MITI-562215 format. One line per field, with one value per residue: residue in one letter; residue number from 0; x, y, z of N, C-alpha, C in turn. Coordinates in steps of 0.1 Angstrom, whole numbers, plus 5000, padded with zeros to 4 digits. Layout:
BEGIN
rest = (A,...) $
nr = (NUM,...) $
n.X = (X,...) $
n.Y = (Y,...) $
n.Z = (Z,...) $
ca.X = (X,...) $
ca.Y = (Y,...) $
ca.Z = (Z,...) $
c.X = (X,...) $
c.Y = (Y,...) $
c.Z = (Z,...) $
This chain:
BEGIN
rest = (M,S,N,N,V,P,N,V,T,F,K,I,R,V,R,G,E,S,V,G,G,K,N,P,F,L,W,K,D,V,S,T,E,D,I,F,P,G,K,S,I,I,I,F,A,L,P,A,V,F,T,Q,T,C,S,S,T,H,L,P,G,Y,D,A,K,Y,D,E,L,K,S,L,G,I,D,E,V,Y,C,L,G,V,N,S,P,F,T,V,N,Q,W,A,K,N,L,G,I,K,N,V,K,M,L,P,D,A,H,A,D,F,T,R,L,M,G,M,L,V,K,K,E,N,G,N,T,T,W,R,Y,S,A,Y,V,V,N,G,E,I,K,K,I,F,S,E,A,G,M,M,D,D,C,S,G,D,P,F,E,C,S,D,V,D,T,M,I,A,H,L,K,K) $
nr = (0,1,2,3,4,5,6,7,8,9,10,11,12,13,14,15,16,17,18,19,20,21,22,23,24,25,26,27,28,29,30,31,32,33,34,35,36,37,38,39,40,41,42,43,44,45,46,47,48,49,50,51,52,53,54,55,56,57,58,59,60,61,62,63,64,65,66,67,68,69,70,71,72,73,74,75,76,77,78,79,80,81,82,83,84,85,86,87,88,89,90,91,92,93,94,95,96,97,98,99,100,101,102,103,104,105,106,107,108,109,110,111,112,113,114,115,116,117,118,119,120,121,122,123,124,125,126,127,128,129,130,131,132,133,134,135,136,137,138,139,140,141,142,143,144,145,146,147,148,149,150,151,152,153,154,155,156,157,158,159,160,161,162,163,164,165,166,167,168,169) $
n.X = (3077,3071,3063,3076,3104,3118,3111,3135,3161,3193,3225,3249,3282,3292,3310,3318,3314,3321,3337,3369,3403,3417,3396,3371,3342,3307,3279,3250,3216,3200,3172,3151,3131,3143,3159,3146,3119,3103,3124,3145,3163,3192,3200,3224,3235,3261,3280,3304,3327,3360,3366,3373,3355,3336,3353,3368,3351,3322,3314,3332,3324,3298,3304,3321,3304,3285,3278,3265,3244,3231,3224,3204,3183,3186,3187,3204,3229,3233,3254,3250,3261,3264,3277,3298,3296,3322,3337,3326,3331,3359,3366,3354,3369,3395,3392,3389,3363,3340,3314,3293,3271,3277,3261,3257,3245,3245,3232,3217,3190,3176,3184,3174,3146,3142,3143,3167,3187,3214,3231,3265,3297,3312,3294,3262,3250,3243,3226,3238,3226,3208,3188,3162,3147,3118,3106,3104,3093,3100,3109,3123,3142,3174,3184,3210,3213,3206,3203,3209,3215,3249,3260,3284,3295,3299,3279,3278,3263,3241,3236,3252,3264,3261,3240,3219,3220,3213,3186,3175,3176,3156) $
n.Y = (8601,8633,8666,8684,8695,8675,8680,8686,8688,8702,8697,8721,8736,8768,8799,8814,8845,8852,8832,8821,8810,8780,8768,8783,8779,8772,8750,8748,8746,8742,8743,8728,8745,8769,8773,8770,8783,8809,8813,8807,8779,8759,8727,8703,8669,8648,8617,8612,8630,8644,8628,8619,8628,8643,8662,8673,8682,8683,8698,8721,8730,8741,8761,8777,8787,8801,8829,8831,8814,8829,8851,8840,8840,8824,8821,8808,8783,8750,8723,8690,8664,8631,8633,8643,8675,8685,8672,8680,8707,8709,8698,8716,8739,8729,8728,8754,8766,8792,8802,8783,8768,8745,8715,8694,8662,8644,8622,8612,8619,8638,8629,8602,8607,8620,8600,8591,8576,8553,8522,8516,8500,8511,8521,8539,8563,8593,8592,8606,8637,8666,8694,8718,8741,8758,8779,8758,8738,8711,8717,8707,8678,8664,8633,8610,8583,8548,8543,8524,8501,8493,8500,8498,8518,8554,8574,8605,8625,8642,8658,8680,8714,8727,8714,8722,8750,8752,8742,8762,8783,8778) $
n.Z = (3432,3447,3434,3449,3467,3493,3528,3549,3574,3573,3587,3591,3588,3598,3595,3626,3639,3665,3673,3680,3673,3657,3644,3635,3635,3637,3645,3625,3619,3588,3570,3543,3541,3547,3525,3499,3495,3476,3458,3429,3424,3417,3423,3426,3427,3437,3436,3450,3468,3462,3440,3406,3383,3398,3410,3389,3369,3374,3399,3397,3372,3376,3394,3379,3360,3373,3374,3349,3353,3373,3357,3343,3359,3382,3417,3437,3438,3447,3459,3465,3487,3500,3526,3554,3570,3574,3555,3530,3531,3533,3508,3490,3496,3490,3462,3456,3454,3449,3446,3445,3469,3495,3504,3528,3531,3554,3566,3546,3543,3527,3502,3502,3504,3480,3464,3454,3465,3465,3467,3471,3468,3489,3506,3512,3489,3469,3438,3408,3398,3386,3395,3387,3407,3417,3440,3458,3443,3421,3390,3368,3364,3359,3357,3358,3335,3341,3369,3397,3424,3434,3409,3384,3369,3364,3353,3335,3319,3316,3339,3341,3340,3316,3303,3320,3317,3290,3292,3308,3291,3272) $
ca.X = (3083,3063,3069,3082,3116,3115,3113,3145,3171,3207,3235,3261,3292,3293,3320,3312,3322,3325,3346,3383,3411,3420,3384,3361,3329,3296,3269,3238,3205,3194,3161,3147,3122,3152,3166,3138,3108,3105,3136,3149,3175,3197,3207,3230,3240,3272,3281,3316,3336,3374,3368,3377,3344,3330,3363,3374,3341,3308,3313,3339,3316,3287,3310,3326,3293,3276,3273,3256,3231,3224,3218,3192,3172,3188,3191,3215,3233,3238,3260,3247,3268,3261,3290,3298,3299,3336,3343,3322,3337,3373,3366,3352,3381,3406,3389,3388,3350,3337,3300,3283,3270,3278,3249,3260,3233,3252,3224,3211,3176,3171,3186,3164,3132,3142,3143,3180,3197,3218,3241,3278,3306,3317,3283,3251,3253,3233,3228,3242,3215,3207,3174,3158,3136,3113,3097,3103,3087,3110,3104,3130,3153,3182,3190,3218,3207,3211,3203,3207,3225,3261,3263,3298,3299,3295,3275,3278,3258,3230,3235,3262,3260,3257,3226,3210,3219,3205,3172,3170,3175,3145) $
ca.Y = (8614,8645,8676,8694,8690,8670,8689,8681,8698,8699,8702,8726,8744,8782,8807,8821,8857,8853,8821,8823,8798,8774,8762,8793,8775,8768,8742,8755,8739,8748,8734,8731,8757,8781,8774,8770,8792,8822,8814,8797,8772,8747,8718,8691,8659,8639,8605,8610,8641,8641,8618,8624,8635,8653,8672,8680,8687,8686,8710,8732,8735,8749,8772,8786,8793,8807,8842,8829,8809,8841,8860,8833,8840,8815,8828,8802,8770,8741,8710,8681,8652,8623,8634,8651,8689,8687,8667,8688,8720,8708,8695,8729,8747,8724,8731,8769,8770,8806,8806,8772,8765,8731,8710,8680,8654,8634,8610,8609,8621,8645,8619,8591,8612,8624,8587,8590,8569,8541,8515,8514,8491,8518,8527,8545,8576,8598,8591,8619,8644,8681,8698,8732,8741,8771,8780,8744,8728,8706,8720,8698,8670,8656,8622,8602,8570,8535,8543,8511,8498,8487,8504,8499,8530,8567,8582,8620,8629,8652,8666,8690,8728,8731,8709,8730,8763,8750,8741,8775,8793,8775) $
ca.Z = (3438,3446,3427,3458,3474,3506,3539,3558,3580,3571,3598,3583,3596,3593,3602,3637,3641,3679,3676,3676,3672,3644,3638,3639,3629,3645,3639,3622,3612,3577,3564,3530,3542,3546,3512,3486,3493,3470,3451,3419,3429,3411,3432,3419,3437,3432,3444,3458,3468,3460,3430,3393,3376,3407,3413,3377,3360,3379,3408,3391,3361,3381,3400,3368,3352,3383,3369,3338,3359,3379,3347,3338,3370,3394,3429,3443,3433,3458,3456,3476,3488,3512,3533,3566,3567,3574,3542,3518,3532,3529,3494,3483,3499,3482,3448,3454,3450,3453,3444,3448,3483,3498,3512,3533,3535,3561,3569,3534,3545,3515,3491,3503,3501,3466,3456,3447,3473,3459,3475,3464,3476,3500,3514,3505,3484,3460,3424,3402,3392,3389,3395,3387,3416,3418,3452,3464,3433,3411,3376,3359,3370,3350,3364,3349,3332,3347,3383,3404,3434,3429,3395,3383,3362,3370,3342,3336,3305,3316,3351,3340,3340,3302,3300,3328,3310,3277,3296,3313,3279,3264) $
c.X = (3073,3070,3077,3095,3112,3118,3123,3154,3185,3215,3247,3270,3293,3303,3312,3320,3327,3335,3360,3390,3412,3407,3372,3348,3320,3287,3257,3228,3200,3184,3158,3137,3130,3157,3157,3127,3111,3117,3137,3162,3179,3204,3212,3236,3251,3276,3293,3325,3351,3376,3369,3366,3339,3340,3368,3363,3328,3307,3320,3331,3305,3293,3315,3315,3282,3270,3263,3243,3224,3217,3205,3181,3174,3193,3203,3217,3239,3243,3257,3255,3264,3274,3288,3300,3314,3342,3339,3329,3352,3375,3364,3364,3393,3404,3389,3374,3346,3322,3290,3283,3270,3267,3252,3248,3239,3245,3215,3195,3170,3172,3176,3150,3131,3141,3156,3191,3201,3229,3253,3286,3311,3306,3272,3255,3242,3236,3231,3229,3216,3192,3172,3146,3132,3103,3094,3098,3098,3104,3111,3141,3161,3189,3198,3211,3214,3211,3200,3218,3237,3264,3278,3303,3295,3291,3274,3275,3249,3228,3245,3256,3255,3243,3216,3209,3211,3190,3167,3169,3163,3133) $
c.Y = (8625,8655,8686,8687,8685,8680,8682,8692,8693,8705,8707,8733,8758,8789,8815,8833,8858,8841,8823,8810,8792,8769,8771,8790,8770,8759,8751,8746,8747,8739,8738,8743,8770,8784,8777,8780,8805,8824,8804,8792,8761,8739,8706,8682,8651,8628,8604,8623,8636,8630,8626,8633,8646,8665,8680,8687,8692,8698,8722,8738,8745,8762,8782,8793,8799,8820,8841,8823,8820,8849,8854,8832,8831,8823,8822,8788,8762,8728,8701,8668,8644,8622,8643,8666,8692,8683,8676,8702,8720,8705,8708,8738,8742,8727,8746,8773,8783,8808,8795,8770,8750,8727,8696,8673,8641,8621,8606,8611,8627,8635,8608,8596,8617,8611,8585,8583,8555,8535,8513,8505,8498,8525,8533,8559,8581,8594,8605,8625,8659,8684,8713,8733,8756,8771,8766,8734,8724,8708,8711,8691,8663,8646,8614,8588,8558,8535,8529,8510,8491,8489,8505,8511,8543,8576,8597,8625,8641,8661,8677,8704,8732,8726,8718,8744,8762,8749,8755,8785,8790,8784) $
c.Z = (3436,3438,3435,3464,3488,3517,3549,3564,3578,3583,3590,3593,3590,3602,3613,3640,3655,3683,3671,3674,3658,3637,3642,3633,3640,3638,3636,3615,3600,3571,3550,3530,3543,3533,3500,3485,3487,3461,3439,3422,3419,3422,3424,3429,3430,3441,3453,3457,3466,3450,3416,3387,3385,3409,3400,3369,3367,3388,3402,3379,3365,3387,3389,3361,3361,3379,3358,3343,3366,3369,3341,3348,3381,3406,3436,3437,3445,3453,3468,3475,3500,3519,3546,3562,3566,3560,3531,3519,3528,3514,3486,3485,3490,3467,3445,3450,3457,3454,3449,3463,3485,3507,3516,3538,3542,3563,3558,3534,3532,3503,3490,3499,3487,3457,3449,3455,3466,3468,3466,3473,3489,3509,3506,3501,3475,3446,3418,3394,3394,3388,3395,3396,3418,3430,3458,3455,3423,3397,3366,3366,3359,3358,3355,3347,3340,3362,3389,3415,3428,3414,3394,3376,3370,3358,3345,3322,3305,3328,3351,3338,3326,3298,3308,3321,3298,3281,3300,3302,3270,3266) $
């Protein structure tokens, strides 16, 4: 793995000021070149939206401690899932997420190039990890132990917000 985040384009849904109706959103291309240059970013990836650990702890933990992360010099926090933009947006809305930005990696391009793509019984997904990225360079990555295809468990020991905060305070 290179020390830089891969260069990919994400297809996201954004609120369109000129769009009315029940679904006031537009498609937008957002590339890693739009997200990472000149910024300190936390990106964390989780294997399945709407599941226990991801919904009760992983994403809500980062959202709850967003202000503390900002006080430690972080510009933005992104949650990546190998899901459609519709799915990640509804999940974040369902959880009441206010601060963390959702990053749908629908085709798993970013995940594959990060070397974090794994096969599970319900399809390909990302391995659980978090990364501290400065100006596009991965400064620290916390990848859960035991990465492999068809892993029966879902380890969650080091990619949490408290581990990241402890690292940033060093």
